[in-house]
C-alpha positions as CSV (number, residue, x, y, z in Angstrom):
1,M,-16.2,-15.4,24.7
2,K,-14.4,-18.8,24.4
3,T,-10.9,-19.1,25.9
4,T,-8.1,-21.5,25.6
5,T,-4.7,-22.7,26.9
6,I,-1.8,-22.7,24.5
7,K,0.2,-26.0,25.4
8,S,1.9,-26.7,22.0
9,G,3.0,-24.5,19.1
10,S,-0.6,-24.3,17.5
11,I,-3.8,-22.3,18.6
12,K,-7.1,-23.5,18.0
13,L,-9.7,-20.9,16.7
14,P,-13.3,-21.1,17.1
15,L,-14.9,-22.7,14.4
16,E,-16.7,-19.8,12.9
17,I,-13.6,-17.7,12.8
18,A,-11.7,-20.6,11.4
19,R,-14.2,-20.8,8.5
20,R,-13.8,-17.3,7.7
21,L,-9.9,-17.5,7.6
22,R,-9.7,-20.7,5.9
23,G,-7.5,-20.6,2.8
24,K,-6.2,-17.3,3.6
25,D,-2.7,-15.9,4.7
26,I,-3.0,-14.0,8.1
27,E,-0.7,-11.6,9.6
28,I,-0.2,-11.9,13.3
29,I,0.2,-8.6,15.0
30,E,1.2,-8.4,18.8
31,T,-0.2,-5.0,20.2
32,N,-0.3,-3.5,23.7
33,D,-3.9,-4.9,23.9
34,G,-3.5,-8.5,22.7
35,V,-2.8,-10.1,19.5
36,L,-4.5,-9.3,16.1
37,L,-5.1,-11.9,13.2
38,R,-5.5,-9.9,10.3
39,P,-6.1,-11.6,6.7
40,T,-3.5,-10.3,4.3
41,Q,-3.8,-9.7,0.5
42,G,-1.5,-10.5,-2.1
43,I,0.4,-7.8,-3.7
44,I,-1.9,-7.9,-6.8
45,Q,-5.1,-7.9,-4.8
46,S,-3.9,-5.0,-2.7
47,T,-3.0,-2.8,-5.6
48,R,-6.1,-3.4,-7.6
49,G,-7.9,-0.4,-8.7
50,F,-5.5,2.0,-7.1
51,L,-5.4,4.1,-10.4
52,K,-9.2,4.2,-10.8
53,G,-10.4,7.5,-11.3
54,K,-7.1,9.2,-11.8
55,G,-7.3,10.1,-15.3
56,S,-7.9,6.5,-16.9
57,F,-5.7,5.3,-19.4
58,S,-6.9,2.8,-21.7
59,S,-5.3,0.8,-24.7
60,S,-7.2,2.5,-27.2
61,K,-6.2,5.8,-25.8
62,F,-2.7,4.5,-25.9
63,M,-2.9,3.4,-29.7
64,S,-4.5,6.8,-30.5
65,E,-1.3,8.7,-29.0
66,K,0.9,6.3,-31.1
67,Q,-0.8,7.0,-34.3
68,K,-0.4,10.6,-33.7
69,E,3.2,10.3,-33.0
70,K,3.7,8.3,-36.1
71,R,2.1,11.2,-38.3
72,F,4.6,13.6,-36.8
73,E,7.8,11.3,-37.7
């Protein structure tokens, strides 16, 4: 395990970790055991697919329902 001393306002990560995290937003969480760096996802990525398998609703289903409604008007 590599160690470092923080002398300024920045932290240097080991190269292999820095490569995996490059370009990602990270969340810094302080725990009783230490500090956790966790990549975060944007709101769209985190909610993507959350309705999957829950009575899927497609545009063709929507249009079919709209046509049925028009017949009753």
